[in-house]
N, C-alpha and C positions, 0 to 999 in steps of 0.2 A: 645661278643668280636668284631665280624665282623661288626655289625651294627654301633656302635659308631665310630669305625675307619673309615668306609666309610662315615659317616656323617661329620667327621672332615676333611677328604680329600676333600669331595665335597664342603664344605663351603669355602675352599681356592680358589675355581674356580668360586665363585659367588660374584658379586659386584652390589649393588642396584637392586637385584632381577634378574639379567641377567648373563649368563655365561661370564666369563671374566678372563683375566690373570692380572688384575689391581694390585692385592696384591703382586704378584711376581715382577711386575715392581717397586713397592714401596720399596720392600726388596732390590732389586738389586741397587737401587739408594741411599740407606741408608748405609753410610760408617761404621757406628757403628755396624749394624747387620752383614755386610760383614766381619768386623774384628772379631766379635764373631764367625762367621762360621769358619774362618781361625783358630782361637784359639781352637775351638772344634776339628778340624781336627788335628792340631798339638799335642793337648793333647792326643787324641786317638792314633796317630802314635807314639808319644814318649813313652807313657806308654807301648804300645805293644812291642817296641824294648827293652825297659828296662826289661820287663818281660822275653823276650827271653834271654837276657844277664845273668839274674839271674837264670832262670829255667834250661836252657840247661846244664851247668856245674854240677848243683846239680843232675839232672836226669842221666847224664853219670857217675858221681862218684858213685851214689847209685846203678846203674844198672850194672856197670862193675867192681866194687871192693867189697871186703868184709871187714868189720871192726866192732869193738865193738860198740854196740848201734845203729846199722843200723835201726832196727825196730823202736826204739823210735824216731829217726830222721825222719823216714817216716811218723809217726803220727804227729810230731811237725810241719812239713812243712805245713800240712793241717789246722792247727789251725786258720790262718787268715780268712779262708773261713767261720768260724763260726760267727764271728762278722760282723754286718752290716758296710759298709764303714764309715758312719758318727760317729759311736761309736768308731771306730779306730782313726778317726780324732780327737775326743775329748781327747782320751787317749794319743795320741802322742803330742798333744798341752800341756797337763798337764806334760808330761815328758820333752819335749824339747823346750817348748815355752820360751819367755823372763823371765817369773816368774815361770818356771816350776821346777820340782824336780831336774834336773840336775844342773841348775844354782844355786838353793838353796844349794845343796850339795857342789858345787865349792866354794860358799861364806862361808859356814860353816867351810871348811878346809883352808880358807884363799887364795885360788887361784883366787877369783873374788870379785871385790868390787862393790856391788849393788848400791852404792851412786854415782858412776861415770857414769851418763847417763843411757840410756836404755841397759839392759843386751842383750847379743847376742841371736838371735833366731836360735838355732842349726838346726831346722827343715827347715828353710827357709820360705819364704813367696811367695805368688802369684803362678805363673805357676810352678816353680820348687817344691815348697812344695806339690802342688796337685799331680804332677807326682810321688813324692817319696811315698806319702801315697797310691795312687792308685796302685803303683807297689808292695808295701808291702801287699796290700790286694789281688791283682789279680794274682800274679805270681804262686800261687798253681794250678790254672787252666792250665797254660802253663806247669807246672811241671807234672801234670797228663797226658796231652796229649803227652809230650815229653817221659815220661817213657813208656807209652803204645806203642808209635811208635818205641822206641828203643827195647822193648821186642819182637816185631814182625819182627825184622830184622834177617835174617838167618846169624849166625856167620861165615858161610862158605865164604861169600863175603869178610869179613874183614880178615879172615885168608888167603884167596887167595892174597889179596893186600899186606899183610905183607910178604908172601912167595915170592912175586915178587919184594920186596925191598922197599916198601913204609913204611915211618916211621909212628908213631902213629898219629901225627898231619895231615899228608897228607892223611892217611886212613880215619880219621874222616872227613876231608874237602871233599874228592872226593868220598867216599863210604857211610859212615854213615849218614852225614848231608843230602845229597840228598834223601836217603831212608826215613829219618825222616820227609821230607818236608810236606807230606799230613797232618800228625798229628800236626805239627807246625802251618800249615795254619789254621786248624780247631781251635786250641786254640787261635791263634792270632786273628781270626775273632770274637770270643766271647769277648775277652779282648778289642778289639778296640770298639766294639759296647758298651760295658759296660762303658768304660771310656769316650766315646763320649757323652753318654746320662746321665752321672752321675750328680746329683744335690747336694747331701749332702756334699761331700768333697769339692768342689769349694766354696760353701757357707760358710762352717765351717772355711775355711782358708781365707775368705775375697777376693775371686777371682771370682766375679760374671760375668766375661766377656766371657761367653759362651752361646750358644743358649739355652741349657736346662734350665739355670738359668733364662733367659729372659722369656721363656714360663711359667715357674713356677711362676714368679712374676705377669705375666699378668693374669693367672688363679687365683692366690691368691687374687688379687684385683678385680676379676670379671670384668676386663677392657680389655677383649679380643674381637678381631674383626677378620676379614678375614686375617689380617696380622699375628696373632698368629697361625691360622690354616695353613697359608703359611709356617711358620717356622716349623710347625710339618711335613708338606709334605717334606720339604727339609731334615729334620732329618731322616725320613723314607727312602728317596731316598738314 
């Protein structure tokens, strides 16, 4: 593992047999590659925030309340982790794509006319669609970290805040959430890296404007040079 990674990193700093930063200069002058780098950062950041918004309420509800079917819900939440991301992308396209199951069902019951132009794409396309699919696949990671962080919080802190007059929302914002922060940071780091380097989901949804897809295409064509290795170094950084 270490040797191939070192060779890839070293190749990014060599041009015509001499140590050089030539390839990084080429990358920084290429607006398309810079745009892909920005897209990758936005994709990773947006997916991480979306997973936080989905997972934290679920973790709090399951950890602080008792209801029928709680154990079943705890297992069902983890199901998205079983499927690889691109498999989930294929399934979601079959369900919510322009000619997916949902549109065919709506047409069957008379709520949609398939002859009037292209049917709606309920999943969305491009950047938004990738974020939705990545969130659906990765939020269990944040859920597990949030649940573990919540379980490690001493209830006495929250009880003291309530006794001093703080309401539930203020107690959560001022006491619970700060104490959960290390666990949320750990889960967010994993999700960001996963979303930032994901290849399958962007390609499945026709959104190749990310660094990972460019590296993949260069390697698939065996048309890689120091520029490709330079992109690898940027991703690792």
